[in-house]
Every structure is written in structure tokens, then in C-alpha cells.
All heavy atoms as atom14 arrays in JSON, in Angstrom:
{
  "sequence": "MKFLGSVASEMRRVTWPTFGENMRDTGIVLWTSIFFALFFGGVDWLLEQGILLLSK",
  "atom14_mask": [
    [1, 1, 1, 1, 1, 1, 1, 1, 0, 0, 0, 0, 0, 0],
    [1, 1, 1, 1, 1, 1, 1, 1, 1, 0, 0, 0, 0, 0],
    [1, 1, 1, 1, 1, 1, 1, 1, 1, 1, 1, 0, 0, 0],
    [1, 1, 1, 1, 1, 1, 1, 1, 0, 0, 0, 0, 0, 0],
    [1, 1, 1, 1, 0, 0, 0, 0, 0, 0, 0, 0, 0, 0],
    [1, 1, 1, 1, 1, 1, 0, 0, 0, 0, 0, 0, 0, 0],
    [1, 1, 1, 1, 1, 1, 1, 0, 0, 0, 0, 0, 0, 0],
    [1, 1, 1, 1, 1, 0, 0, 0, 0, 0, 0, 0, 0, 0],
    [1, 1, 1, 1, 1, 1, 0, 0, 0, 0, 0, 0, 0, 0],
    [1, 1, 1, 1, 1, 1, 1, 1, 1, 0, 0, 0, 0, 0],
    [1, 1, 1, 1, 1, 1, 1, 1, 0, 0, 0, 0, 0, 0],
    [1, 1, 1, 1, 1, 1, 1, 1, 1, 1, 1, 0, 0, 0],
    [1, 1, 1, 1, 1, 1, 1, 1, 1, 1, 1, 0, 0, 0],
    [1, 1, 1, 1, 1, 1, 1, 0, 0, 0, 0, 0, 0, 0],
    [1, 1, 1, 1, 1, 1, 1, 0, 0, 0, 0, 0, 0, 0],
    [1, 1, 1, 1, 1, 1, 1, 1, 1, 1, 1, 1, 1, 1],
    [1, 1, 1, 1, 1, 1, 1, 0, 0, 0, 0, 0, 0, 0],
    [1, 1, 1, 1, 1, 1, 1, 0, 0, 0, 0, 0, 0, 0],
    [1, 1, 1, 1, 1, 1, 1, 1, 1, 1, 1, 0, 0, 0],
    [1, 1, 1, 1, 0, 0, 0, 0, 0, 0, 0, 0, 0, 0],
    [1, 1, 1, 1, 1, 1, 1, 1, 1, 0, 0, 0, 0, 0],
    [1, 1, 1, 1, 1, 1, 1, 1, 0, 0, 0, 0, 0, 0],
    [1, 1, 1, 1, 1, 1, 1, 1, 0, 0, 0, 0, 0, 0],
    [1, 1, 1, 1, 1, 1, 1, 1, 1, 1, 1, 0, 0, 0],
    [1, 1, 1, 1, 1, 1, 1, 1, 0, 0, 0, 0, 0, 0],
    [1, 1, 1, 1, 1, 1, 1, 0, 0, 0, 0, 0, 0, 0],
    [1, 1, 1, 1, 0, 0, 0, 0, 0, 0, 0, 0, 0, 0],
    [1, 1, 1, 1, 1, 1, 1, 1, 0, 0, 0, 0, 0, 0],
    [1, 1, 1, 1, 1, 1, 1, 0, 0, 0, 0, 0, 0, 0],
    [1, 1, 1, 1, 1, 1, 1, 1, 0, 0, 0, 0, 0, 0],
    [1, 1, 1, 1, 1, 1, 1, 1, 1, 1, 1, 1, 1, 1],
    [1, 1, 1, 1, 1, 1, 1, 0, 0, 0, 0, 0, 0, 0],
    [1, 1, 1, 1, 1, 1, 0, 0, 0, 0, 0, 0, 0, 0],
    [1, 1, 1, 1, 1, 1, 1, 1, 0, 0, 0, 0, 0, 0],
    [1, 1, 1, 1, 1, 1, 1, 1, 1, 1, 1, 0, 0, 0],
    [1, 1, 1, 1, 1, 1, 1, 1, 1, 1, 1, 0, 0, 0],
    [1, 1, 1, 1, 1, 0, 0, 0, 0, 0, 0, 0, 0, 0],
    [1, 1, 1, 1, 1, 1, 1, 1, 0, 0, 0, 0, 0, 0],
    [1, 1, 1, 1, 1, 1, 1, 1, 1, 1, 1, 0, 0, 0],
    [1, 1, 1, 1, 1, 1, 1, 1, 1, 1, 1, 0, 0, 0],
    [1, 1, 1, 1, 0, 0, 0, 0, 0, 0, 0, 0, 0, 0],
    [1, 1, 1, 1, 0, 0, 0, 0, 0, 0, 0, 0, 0, 0],
    [1, 1, 1, 1, 1, 1, 1, 0, 0, 0, 0, 0, 0, 0],
    [1, 1, 1, 1, 1, 1, 1, 1, 0, 0, 0, 0, 0, 0],
    [1, 1, 1, 1, 1, 1, 1, 1, 1, 1, 1, 1, 1, 1],
    [1, 1, 1, 1, 1, 1, 1, 1, 0, 0, 0, 0, 0, 0],
    [1, 1, 1, 1, 1, 1, 1, 1, 0, 0, 0, 0, 0, 0],
    [1, 1, 1, 1, 1, 1, 1, 1, 1, 0, 0, 0, 0, 0],
    [1, 1, 1, 1, 1, 1, 1, 1, 1, 0, 0, 0, 0, 0],
    [1, 1, 1, 1, 0, 0, 0, 0, 0, 0, 0, 0, 0, 0],
    [1, 1, 1, 1, 1, 1, 1, 1, 0, 0, 0, 0, 0, 0],
    [1, 1, 1, 1, 1, 1, 1, 1, 0, 0, 0, 0, 0, 0],
    [1, 1, 1, 1, 1, 1, 1, 1, 0, 0, 0, 0, 0, 0],
    [1, 1, 1, 1, 1, 1, 1, 1, 0, 0, 0, 0, 0, 0],
    [1, 1, 1, 1, 1, 1, 0, 0, 0, 0, 0, 0, 0, 0],
    [1, 1, 1, 1, 1, 1, 1, 1, 1, 0, 0, 0, 0, 0]
  ],
  "atom14_positions": [
    [[1.34, -12.04, 55.1], [2.53, -11.22, 55.2], [3.8, -12.04, 54.95], [4.8, -11.48, 54.57], [2.61, -10.56, 56.57], [1.51, -9.52, 56.81], [1.42, -8.35, 55.46], [2.36, -7.01, 56.07], [0.0, 0.0, 0.0], [0.0, 0.0, 0.0], [0.0, 0.0, 0.0], [0.0, 0.0, 0.0], [0.0, 0.0, 0.0], [0.0, 0.0, 0.0]],
    [[3.71, -13.35, 55.15], [4.87, -14.19, 54.9], [5.26, -14.15, 53.42], [6.44, -14.12, 53.08], [4.55, -15.63, 55.33], [5.69, -16.58, 55.17], [5.32, -17.97, 55.64], [6.47, -18.92, 55.44], [6.15, -20.27, 55.82], [0.0, 0.0, 0.0], [0.0, 0.0, 0.0], [0.0, 0.0, 0.0], [0.0, 0.0, 0.0], [0.0, 0.0, 0.0]],
    [[4.24, -14.1, 52.55], [4.5, -14.04, 51.11], [5.28, -12.77, 50.75], [6.27, -12.83, 50.02], [3.18, -14.09, 50.34], [3.35, -13.84, 48.87], [3.89, -14.82, 48.05], [2.98, -12.63, 48.3], [4.06, -14.59, 46.7], [3.14, -12.4, 46.95], [3.69, -13.38, 46.15], [0.0, 0.0, 0.0], [0.0, 0.0, 0.0], [0.0, 0.0, 0.0]],
    [[4.84, -11.62, 51.25], [5.52, -10.37, 50.94], [6.95, -10.36, 51.48], [7.86, -9.81, 50.85], [4.74, -9.18, 51.49], [3.39, -8.91, 50.81], [2.67, -7.75, 51.49], [3.55, -8.67, 49.34], [0.0, 0.0, 0.0], [0.0, 0.0, 0.0], [0.0, 0.0, 0.0], [0.0, 0.0, 0.0], [0.0, 0.0, 0.0], [0.0, 0.0, 0.0]],
    [[7.15, -10.97, 52.62], [8.5, -11.06, 53.18], [9.41, -11.9, 52.3], [10.58, -11.55, 52.08], [0.0, 0.0, 0.0], [0.0, 0.0, 0.0], [0.0, 0.0, 0.0], [0.0, 0.0, 0.0], [0.0, 0.0, 0.0], [0.0, 0.0, 0.0], [0.0, 0.0, 0.0], [0.0, 0.0, 0.0], [0.0, 0.0, 0.0], [0.0, 0.0, 0.0]],
    [[8.89, -12.99, 51.77], [9.72, -13.84, 50.91], [9.96, -13.16, 49.55], [11.02, -13.33, 48.95], [9.12, -15.22, 50.73], [7.88, -15.18, 50.12], [0.0, 0.0, 0.0], [0.0, 0.0, 0.0], [0.0, 0.0, 0.0], [0.0, 0.0, 0.0], [0.0, 0.0, 0.0], [0.0, 0.0, 0.0], [0.0, 0.0, 0.0], [0.0, 0.0, 0.0]],
    [[9.0, -12.38, 49.08], [9.2, -11.62, 47.84], [10.34, -10.62, 48.05], [11.24, -10.49, 47.21], [7.91, -10.9, 47.4], [8.2, -9.89, 46.3], [6.88, -11.91, 46.92], [0.0, 0.0, 0.0], [0.0, 0.0, 0.0], [0.0, 0.0, 0.0], [0.0, 0.0, 0.0], [0.0, 0.0, 0.0], [0.0, 0.0, 0.0], [0.0, 0.0, 0.0]],
    [[10.3, -9.89, 49.16], [11.35, -8.91, 49.44], [12.7, -9.61, 49.57], [13.72, -9.09, 49.1], [11.01, -8.15, 50.72], [0.0, 0.0, 0.0], [0.0, 0.0, 0.0], [0.0, 0.0, 0.0], [0.0, 0.0, 0.0], [0.0, 0.0, 0.0], [0.0, 0.0, 0.0], [0.0, 0.0, 0.0], [0.0, 0.0, 0.0], [0.0, 0.0, 0.0]],
    [[12.72, -10.77, 50.19], [13.97, -11.52, 50.35], [14.53, -11.93, 48.99], [15.73, -11.81, 48.74], [13.71, -12.76, 51.21], [14.84, -13.59, 51.24], [0.0, 0.0, 0.0], [0.0, 0.0, 0.0], [0.0, 0.0, 0.0], [0.0, 0.0, 0.0], [0.0, 0.0, 0.0], [0.0, 0.0, 0.0], [0.0, 0.0, 0.0], [0.0, 0.0, 0.0]],
    [[13.68, -12.4, 48.1], [14.13, -12.8, 46.76], [14.6, -11.6, 45.96], [15.57, -11.68, 45.2], [13.0, -13.51, 46.01], [12.77, -14.94, 46.44], [13.95, -15.84, 46.17], [14.57, -15.73, 45.1], [14.27, -16.65, 47.05], [0.0, 0.0, 0.0], [0.0, 0.0, 0.0], [0.0, 0.0, 0.0], [0.0, 0.0, 0.0], [0.0, 0.0, 0.0]],
    [[13.93, -10.46, 46.09], [14.31, -9.27, 45.34], [15.7, -8.77, 45.75], [16.4, -8.16, 44.95], [13.27, -8.16, 45.52], [11.94, -8.46, 44.83], [12.11, -8.77, 43.07], [12.45, -7.13, 42.49], [0.0, 0.0, 0.0], [0.0, 0.0, 0.0], [0.0, 0.0, 0.0], [0.0, 0.0, 0.0], [0.0, 0.0, 0.0], [0.0, 0.0, 0.0]],
    [[16.09, -9.02, 46.98], [17.44, -8.63, 47.42], [18.51, -9.5, 46.76], [19.66, -9.1, 46.65], [17.55, -8.72, 48.94], [16.93, -7.52, 49.65], [17.28, -7.51, 51.12], [16.56, -8.53, 51.89], [15.33, -8.4, 52.37], [14.66, -7.29, 52.17], [14.76, -9.37, 53.06], [0.0, 0.0, 0.0], [0.0, 0.0, 0.0], [0.0, 0.0, 0.0]],
    [[18.15, -10.7, 46.32], [19.09, -11.61, 45.7], [19.23, -11.4, 44.18], [20.11, -11.97, 43.56], [18.66, -13.06, 45.93], [18.69, -13.46, 47.38], [18.31, -14.9, 47.52], [17.89, -15.18, 48.88], [17.18, -16.2, 49.26], [16.8, -17.09, 48.36], [16.86, -16.37, 50.52], [0.0, 0.0, 0.0], [0.0, 0.0, 0.0], [0.0, 0.0, 0.0]],
    [[18.34, -10.62, 43.61], [18.34, -10.42, 42.16], [19.59, -9.64, 41.75], [19.97, -8.66, 42.38], [17.07, -9.65, 41.71], [17.17, -9.25, 40.24], [15.83, -10.48, 41.96], [0.0, 0.0, 0.0], [0.0, 0.0, 0.0], [0.0, 0.0, 0.0], [0.0, 0.0, 0.0], [0.0, 0.0, 0.0], [0.0, 0.0, 0.0], [0.0, 0.0, 0.0]],
    [[20.23, -10.1, 40.69], [21.36, -9.37, 40.1], [20.82, -8.6, 38.91], [20.48, -9.18, 37.88], [22.45, -10.35, 39.63], [22.86, -11.15, 40.73], [23.64, -9.61, 39.07], [0.0, 0.0, 0.0], [0.0, 0.0, 0.0], [0.0, 0.0, 0.0], [0.0, 0.0, 0.0], [0.0, 0.0, 0.0], [0.0, 0.0, 0.0], [0.0, 0.0, 0.0]],
    [[20.71, -7.29, 39.06], [20.15, -6.45, 38.01], [21.21, -6.15, 36.96], [22.38, -5.98, 37.27], [19.61, -5.15, 38.61], [18.49, -5.41, 39.57], [18.58, -5.47, 40.92], [17.13, -5.69, 39.24], [17.35, -5.75, 41.46], [16.44, -5.9, 40.45], [16.42, -5.79, 38.05], [15.09, -6.19, 40.49], [15.08, -6.08, 38.1], [14.43, -6.29, 39.3]],
    [[20.82, -6.06, 35.69], [21.8, -5.75, 34.64], [22.28, -4.3, 34.77], [21.56, -3.43, 35.23], [21.02, -5.95, 33.35], [19.59, -5.87, 33.71], [19.48, -6.3, 35.14], [0.0, 0.0, 0.0], [0.0, 0.0, 0.0], [0.0, 0.0, 0.0], [0.0, 0.0, 0.0], [0.0, 0.0, 0.0], [0.0, 0.0, 0.0], [0.0, 0.0, 0.0]],
    [[23.5, -4.08, 34.31], [24.05, -2.73, 34.32], [23.47, -1.92, 33.17], [22.83, -2.47, 32.26], [25.59, -2.77, 34.17], [25.89, -3.3, 32.88], [26.24, -3.6, 35.25], [0.0, 0.0, 0.0], [0.0, 0.0, 0.0], [0.0, 0.0, 0.0], [0.0, 0.0, 0.0], [0.0, 0.0, 0.0], [0.0, 0.0, 0.0], [0.0, 0.0, 0.0]],
    [[23.72, -0.62, 33.2], [23.24, 0.25, 32.11], [23.83, -0.2, 30.78], [23.13, -0.27, 29.76], [23.63, 1.7, 32.4], [23.19, 2.65, 31.34], [21.88, 3.05, 31.24], [24.1, 3.13, 30.41], [21.47, 3.92, 30.24], [23.71, 4.0, 29.42], [22.39, 4.4, 29.33], [0.0, 0.0, 0.0], [0.0, 0.0, 0.0], [0.0, 0.0, 0.0]],
    [[25.11, -0.53, 30.77], [25.76, -0.98, 29.54], [25.16, -2.27, 28.99], [24.98, -2.42, 27.78], [0.0, 0.0, 0.0], [0.0, 0.0, 0.0], [0.0, 0.0, 0.0], [0.0, 0.0, 0.0], [0.0, 0.0, 0.0], [0.0, 0.0, 0.0], [0.0, 0.0, 0.0], [0.0, 0.0, 0.0], [0.0, 0.0, 0.0], [0.0, 0.0, 0.0]],
    [[24.85, -3.2, 29.88], [24.21, -4.46, 29.45], [22.83, -4.19, 28.88], [22.44, -4.78, 27.86], [24.13, -5.42, 30.62], [25.47, -5.97, 31.06], [25.4, -6.74, 32.36], [24.49, -6.49, 33.18], [26.27, -7.61, 32.55], [0.0, 0.0, 0.0], [0.0, 0.0, 0.0], [0.0, 0.0, 0.0], [0.0, 0.0, 0.0], [0.0, 0.0, 0.0]],
    [[22.09, -3.28, 29.52], [20.77, -2.93, 29.01], [20.86, -2.29, 27.63], [20.06, -2.6, 26.74], [20.04, -1.99, 29.96], [19.33, -2.71, 31.06], [18.9, -3.84, 30.89], [19.21, -2.06, 32.2], [0.0, 0.0, 0.0], [0.0, 0.0, 0.0], [0.0, 0.0, 0.0], [0.0, 0.0, 0.0], [0.0, 0.0, 0.0], [0.0, 0.0, 0.0]],
    [[21.83, -1.39, 27.44], [21.99, -0.73, 26.15], [22.39, -1.74, 25.07], [21.88, -1.69, 23.95], [23.03, 0.38, 26.24], [22.6, 1.54, 27.11], [21.09, 2.33, 26.53], [21.69, 3.11, 25.05], [0.0, 0.0, 0.0], [0.0, 0.0, 0.0], [0.0, 0.0, 0.0], [0.0, 0.0, 0.0], [0.0, 0.0, 0.0], [0.0, 0.0, 0.0]],
    [[23.3, -2.66, 25.4], [23.72, -3.68, 24.44], [22.54, -4.56, 24.03], [22.31, -4.8, 22.84], [24.83, -4.53, 25.05], [25.39, -5.56, 24.07], [26.15, -6.66, 24.77], [25.23, -7.41, 25.61], [25.55, -7.93, 26.79], [26.75, -7.78, 27.28], [24.66, -8.61, 27.49], [0.0, 0.0, 0.0], [0.0, 0.0, 0.0], [0.0, 0.0, 0.0]],
    [[21.79, -5.02, 25.02], [20.66, -5.91, 24.73], [19.58, -5.18, 23.94], [18.97, -5.76, 23.03], [20.09, -6.48, 26.02], [21.07, -7.4, 26.73], [22.04, -7.84, 26.08], [20.87, -7.68, 27.93], [0.0, 0.0, 0.0], [0.0, 0.0, 0.0], [0.0, 0.0, 0.0], [0.0, 0.0, 0.0], [0.0, 0.0, 0.0], [0.0, 0.0, 0.0]],
    [[19.35, -3.9, 24.26], [18.36, -3.12, 23.51], [18.81, -2.96, 22.06], [17.99, -3.08, 21.13], [18.17, -1.74, 24.16], [17.71, -1.93, 25.51], [17.18, -0.9, 23.4], [0.0, 0.0, 0.0], [0.0, 0.0, 0.0], [0.0, 0.0, 0.0], [0.0, 0.0, 0.0], [0.0, 0.0, 0.0], [0.0, 0.0, 0.0], [0.0, 0.0, 0.0]],
    [[20.09, -2.7, 21.86], [20.62, -2.59, 20.49], [20.45, -3.89, 19.71], [20.08, -3.87, 18.53], [0.0, 0.0, 0.0], [0.0, 0.0, 0.0], [0.0, 0.0, 0.0], [0.0, 0.0, 0.0], [0.0, 0.0, 0.0], [0.0, 0.0, 0.0], [0.0, 0.0, 0.0], [0.0, 0.0, 0.0], [0.0, 0.0, 0.0], [0.0, 0.0, 0.0]],
    [[20.71, -5.01, 20.36], [20.55, -6.31, 19.7], [19.09, -6.51, 19.28], [18.81, -6.94, 18.16], [21.02, -7.44, 20.62], [22.54, -7.4, 20.78], [20.59, -8.81, 20.09], [23.09, -8.31, 21.86], [0.0, 0.0, 0.0], [0.0, 0.0, 0.0], [0.0, 0.0, 0.0], [0.0, 0.0, 0.0], [0.0, 0.0, 0.0], [0.0, 0.0, 0.0]],
    [[18.17, -6.19, 20.17], [16.74, -6.35, 19.85], [16.33, -5.44, 18.7], [15.63, -5.86, 17.78], [15.88, -6.08, 21.1], [14.41, -5.97, 20.74], [16.09, -7.18, 22.14], [0.0, 0.0, 0.0], [0.0, 0.0, 0.0], [0.0, 0.0, 0.0], [0.0, 0.0, 0.0], [0.0, 0.0, 0.0], [0.0, 0.0, 0.0], [0.0, 0.0, 0.0]],
    [[16.79, -4.18, 18.73], [16.42, -3.24, 17.66], [16.98, -3.68, 16.31], [16.27, -3.69, 15.31], [16.9, -1.84, 18.0], [16.14, -1.14, 19.12], [16.8, 0.21, 19.44], [14.69, -0.94, 18.75], [0.0, 0.0, 0.0], [0.0, 0.0, 0.0], [0.0, 0.0, 0.0], [0.0, 0.0, 0.0], [0.0, 0.0, 0.0], [0.0, 0.0, 0.0]],
    [[18.27, -4.03, 16.27], [18.87, -4.44, 15.0], [18.26, -5.74, 14.47], [18.06, -5.89, 13.26], [20.38, -4.58, 15.12], [21.06, -3.24, 15.13], [21.75, -2.69, 16.17], [21.09, -2.28, 14.07], [22.19, -1.44, 15.81], [21.82, -1.17, 14.53], [20.58, -2.26, 12.78], [22.03, -0.05, 13.74], [20.8, -1.14, 12.0], [21.51, -0.04, 12.48]],
    [[17.96, -6.67, 15.36], [17.31, -7.91, 14.94], [15.93, -7.64, 14.38], [15.53, -8.2, 13.35], [17.24, -8.9, 16.13], [18.56, -9.13, 16.62], [16.63, -10.22, 15.71], [0.0, 0.0, 0.0], [0.0, 0.0, 0.0], [0.0, 0.0, 0.0], [0.0, 0.0, 0.0], [0.0, 0.0, 0.0], [0.0, 0.0, 0.0], [0.0, 0.0, 0.0]],
    [[15.18, -6.76, 15.04], [13.84, -6.4, 14.56], [13.9, -5.72, 13.2], [13.1, -6.04, 12.31], [13.15, -5.47, 15.56], [13.0, -6.09, 16.8], [0.0, 0.0, 0.0], [0.0, 0.0, 0.0], [0.0, 0.0, 0.0], [0.0, 0.0, 0.0], [0.0, 0.0, 0.0], [0.0, 0.0, 0.0], [0.0, 0.0, 0.0], [0.0, 0.0, 0.0]],
    [[14.85, -4.8, 13.02], [15.0, -4.12, 11.73], [15.39, -5.13, 10.65], [14.83, -5.11, 9.54], [16.04, -2.99, 11.84], [15.48, -1.86, 12.71], [16.45, -2.48, 10.47], [16.51, -0.83, 13.12], [0.0, 0.0, 0.0], [0.0, 0.0, 0.0], [0.0, 0.0, 0.0], [0.0, 0.0, 0.0], [0.0, 0.0, 0.0], [0.0, 0.0, 0.0]],
    [[16.33, -6.01, 10.95], [16.75, -7.02, 9.98], [15.58, -7.88, 9.51], [15.36, -8.06, 8.32], [17.86, -7.9, 10.57], [18.17, -9.1, 9.71], [18.94, -8.96, 8.57], [17.66, -10.35, 10.03], [19.22, -10.06, 7.77], [17.93, -11.44, 9.23], [18.71, -11.3, 8.1], [0.0, 0.0, 0.0], [0.0, 0.0, 0.0], [0.0, 0.0, 0.0]],
    [[14.81, -8.41, 10.49], [13.7, -9.29, 10.1], [12.58, -8.53, 9.41], [11.92, -9.07, 8.51], [13.18, -10.07, 11.31], [14.03, -11.27, 11.63], [14.85, -11.28, 12.73], [14.02, -12.38, 10.8], [15.66, -12.37, 13.02], [14.81, -13.49, 11.07], [15.64, -13.48, 12.18], [0.0, 0.0, 0.0], [0.0, 0.0, 0.0], [0.0, 0.0, 0.0]],
    [[12.35, -7.28, 9.78], [11.34, -6.47, 9.07], [11.74, -6.29, 7.61], [10.91, -6.45, 6.71], [11.17, -5.12, 9.76], [0.0, 0.0, 0.0], [0.0, 0.0, 0.0], [0.0, 0.0, 0.0], [0.0, 0.0, 0.0], [0.0, 0.0, 0.0], [0.0, 0.0, 0.0], [0.0, 0.0, 0.0], [0.0, 0.0, 0.0], [0.0, 0.0, 0.0]],
    [[13.0, -5.95, 7.37], [13.47, -5.79, 5.99], [13.47, -7.12, 5.24], [13.08, -7.18, 4.06], [14.87, -5.19, 5.99], [14.97, -3.74, 6.47], [16.43, -3.32, 6.58], [14.19, -2.82, 5.55], [0.0, 0.0, 0.0], [0.0, 0.0, 0.0], [0.0, 0.0, 0.0], [0.0, 0.0, 0.0], [0.0, 0.0, 0.0], [0.0, 0.0, 0.0]],
    [[13.89, -8.18, 5.9], [13.93, -9.5, 5.26], [12.53, -9.94, 4.84], [12.3, -10.31, 3.69], [14.55, -10.53, 6.21], [14.51, -11.93, 5.68], [15.38, -12.33, 4.69], [13.58, -12.84, 6.16], [15.34, -13.62, 4.19], [13.53, -14.12, 5.67], [14.42, -14.53, 4.67], [0.0, 0.0, 0.0], [0.0, 0.0, 0.0], [0.0, 0.0, 0.0]],
    [[11.57, -9.9, 5.78], [10.22, -10.36, 5.45], [9.52, -9.4, 4.49], [8.72, -9.83, 3.66], [9.4, -10.57, 6.72], [9.81, -11.8, 7.48], [10.26, -11.7, 8.78], [9.78, -13.04, 6.89], [10.65, -12.83, 9.49], [10.17, -14.18, 7.58], [10.61, -14.07, 8.88], [0.0, 0.0, 0.0], [0.0, 0.0, 0.0], [0.0, 0.0, 0.0]],
    [[9.83, -8.11, 4.59], [9.3, -7.16, 3.61], [9.81, -7.48, 2.21], [9.06, -7.42, 1.24], [0.0, 0.0, 0.0], [0.0, 0.0, 0.0], [0.0, 0.0, 0.0], [0.0, 0.0, 0.0], [0.0, 0.0, 0.0], [0.0, 0.0, 0.0], [0.0, 0.0, 0.0], [0.0, 0.0, 0.0], [0.0, 0.0, 0.0], [0.0, 0.0, 0.0]],
    [[11.1, -7.82, 2.1], [11.67, -8.18, 0.8], [11.08, -9.47, 0.26], [10.76, -9.56, -0.93], [0.0, 0.0, 0.0], [0.0, 0.0, 0.0], [0.0, 0.0, 0.0], [0.0, 0.0, 0.0], [0.0, 0.0, 0.0], [0.0, 0.0, 0.0], [0.0, 0.0, 0.0], [0.0, 0.0, 0.0], [0.0, 0.0, 0.0], [0.0, 0.0, 0.0]],
    [[10.92, -10.46, 1.1], [10.32, -11.73, 0.67], [8.88, -11.48, 0.23], [8.44, -12.01, -0.8], [10.39, -12.78, 1.79], [9.55, -14.0, 1.45], [11.84, -13.19, 2.05], [0.0, 0.0, 0.0], [0.0, 0.0, 0.0], [0.0, 0.0, 0.0], [0.0, 0.0, 0.0], [0.0, 0.0, 0.0], [0.0, 0.0, 0.0], [0.0, 0.0, 0.0]],
    [[8.15, -10.68, 0.97], [6.76, -10.36, 0.6], [6.71, -9.67, -0.76], [5.88, -10.01, -1.6], [6.14, -9.48, 1.68], [4.7, -9.12, 1.36], [3.9, -10.04, 1.1], [4.38, -7.91, 1.39], [0.0, 0.0, 0.0], [0.0, 0.0, 0.0], [0.0, 0.0, 0.0], [0.0, 0.0, 0.0], [0.0, 0.0, 0.0], [0.0, 0.0, 0.0]],
    [[7.61, -8.71, -0.98], [7.64, -7.99, -2.25], [7.97, -8.94, -3.41], [7.34, -8.87, -4.47], [8.66, -6.85, -2.19], [8.7, -6.05, -3.45], [7.85, -5.07, -3.83], [9.64, -6.21, -4.51], [8.21, -4.59, -5.07], [9.3, -5.27, -5.5], [10.73, -7.05, -4.7], [10.03, -5.16, -6.68], [11.45, -6.92, -5.88], [11.1, -5.99, -6.85]],
    [[8.96, -9.84, -3.19], [9.31, -10.79, -4.25], [8.15, -11.73, -4.57], [7.87, -12.0, -5.75], [10.53, -11.62, -3.83], [11.87, -10.89, -3.86], [12.95, -11.78, -3.25], [12.24, -10.51, -5.28], [0.0, 0.0, 0.0], [0.0, 0.0, 0.0], [0.0, 0.0, 0.0], [0.0, 0.0, 0.0], [0.0, 0.0, 0.0], [0.0, 0.0, 0.0]],
    [[7.46, -12.22, -3.55], [6.31, -13.09, -3.79], [5.19, -12.33, -4.52], [4.55, -12.87, -5.42], [5.8, -13.67, -2.48], [6.72, -14.69, -1.81], [6.18, -15.06, -0.43], [6.87, -15.92, -2.68], [0.0, 0.0, 0.0], [0.0, 0.0, 0.0], [0.0, 0.0, 0.0], [0.0, 0.0, 0.0], [0.0, 0.0, 0.0], [0.0, 0.0, 0.0]],
    [[4.98, -11.08, -4.14], [3.96, -10.26, -4.81], [4.3, -10.07, -6.28], [3.44, -10.2, -7.16], [3.85, -8.9, -4.13], [2.84, -7.99, -4.78], [2.84, -6.6, -4.16], [3.69, -6.32, -3.29], [1.97, -5.81, -4.55], [0.0, 0.0, 0.0], [0.0, 0.0, 0.0], [0.0, 0.0, 0.0], [0.0, 0.0, 0.0], [0.0, 0.0, 0.0]],
    [[5.58, -9.78, -6.57], [6.0, -9.62, -7.96], [5.84, -10.91, -8.75], [5.45, -10.9, -9.91], [7.45, -9.1, -8.02], [7.66, -7.74, -7.42], [6.77, -6.69, -8.03], [6.67, -6.56, -9.25], [6.07, -5.95, -7.17], [0.0, 0.0, 0.0], [0.0, 0.0, 0.0], [0.0, 0.0, 0.0], [0.0, 0.0, 0.0], [0.0, 0.0, 0.0]],
    [[6.14, -12.03, -8.12], [5.98, -13.33, -8.78], [4.53, -13.62, -9.1], [4.2, -14.1, -10.19], [0.0, 0.0, 0.0], [0.0, 0.0, 0.0], [0.0, 0.0, 0.0], [0.0, 0.0, 0.0], [0.0, 0.0, 0.0], [0.0, 0.0, 0.0], [0.0, 0.0, 0.0], [0.0, 0.0, 0.0], [0.0, 0.0, 0.0], [0.0, 0.0, 0.0]],
    [[3.64, -13.32, -8.16], [2.21, -13.55, -8.39], [1.69, -12.63, -9.47], [0.91, -13.05, -10.35], [1.43, -13.38, -7.06], [1.77, -14.53, -6.12], [-0.08, -13.31, -7.31], [1.24, -14.36, -4.71], [0.0, 0.0, 0.0], [0.0, 0.0, 0.0], [0.0, 0.0, 0.0], [0.0, 0.0, 0.0], [0.0, 0.0, 0.0], [0.0, 0.0, 0.0]],
    [[2.13, -11.38, -9.46], [1.7, -10.44, -10.51], [2.2, -10.89, -11.87], [1.48, -10.79, -12.87], [2.2, -9.03, -10.21], [1.53, -8.3, -9.06], [2.23, -6.97, -8.78], [0.06, -8.07, -9.36], [0.0, 0.0, 0.0], [0.0, 0.0, 0.0], [0.0, 0.0, 0.0], [0.0, 0.0, 0.0], [0.0, 0.0, 0.0], [0.0, 0.0, 0.0]],
    [[3.41, -11.42, -11.93], [3.98, -11.9, -13.2], [3.2, -13.11, -13.71], [2.9, -13.22, -14.9], [5.45, -12.27, -13.0], [6.22, -12.7, -14.24], [6.32, -11.54, -15.23], [7.6, -13.19, -13.85], [0.0, 0.0, 0.0], [0.0, 0.0, 0.0], [0.0, 0.0, 0.0], [0.0, 0.0, 0.0], [0.0, 0.0, 0.0], [0.0, 0.0, 0.0]],
    [[2.82, -14.01, -12.79], [2.08, -15.2, -13.19], [0.63, -14.88, -13.58], [0.03, -15.61, -14.36], [2.09, -16.23, -12.05], [3.42, -16.89, -11.76], [3.31, -17.76, -10.51], [3.87, -17.72, -12.94], [0.0, 0.0, 0.0], [0.0, 0.0, 0.0], [0.0, 0.0, 0.0], [0.0, 0.0, 0.0], [0.0, 0.0, 0.0], [0.0, 0.0, 0.0]],
    [[0.08, -13.81, -13.05], [-1.33, -13.51, -13.31], [-1.53, -12.72, -14.6], [-2.67, -12.47, -14.99], [-1.93, -12.73, -12.14], [-1.33, -11.45, -12.03], [0.0, 0.0, 0.0], [0.0, 0.0, 0.0], [0.0, 0.0, 0.0], [0.0, 0.0, 0.0], [0.0, 0.0, 0.0], [0.0, 0.0, 0.0], [0.0, 0.0, 0.0], [0.0, 0.0, 0.0]],
    [[-0.44, -12.34, -15.28], [-0.58, -11.58, -16.54], [-0.91, -12.5, -17.69], [-0.6, -13.6, -17.81], [0.69, -10.81, -16.84], [0.85, -9.61, -15.97], [2.06, -8.82, -16.39], [2.22, -7.63, -15.48], [3.36, -6.81, -15.83], [0.0, 0.0, 0.0], [0.0, 0.0, 0.0], [0.0, 0.0, 0.0], [0.0, 0.0, 0.0], [0.0, 0.0, 0.0]]
  ]
}
């Protein structure tokens, strides 16, 4: 029971992010994910075109 008491004590000290901070961080993650998906998709397409050009 000592463990659960210390867990509860630590949880009272946690500073939880606000709704605005959560929305900002979620937006950053989404835009970063979209950027890298498009970037790596473009690089993949360029490499594929290069290989197809070389294989002709």
C-alpha cells in the first residue's frame, strides 16, 4: 500500500498541459507527420523514376 500512496502523492504534483497546449502539440505532430510523409513519398517516387530510366 505504500507504493500506491507514493503514486498518488506524485500524481498530485504533476503539472498537466492545458487544452491549448495539447492542441498546439497535436498540430505540430500532425503537420510534421504530413511533411515527412510527403517528403519521403517524393524521394521514393524520384528514386523509382531514376531506376526505371536506368533500366530502359
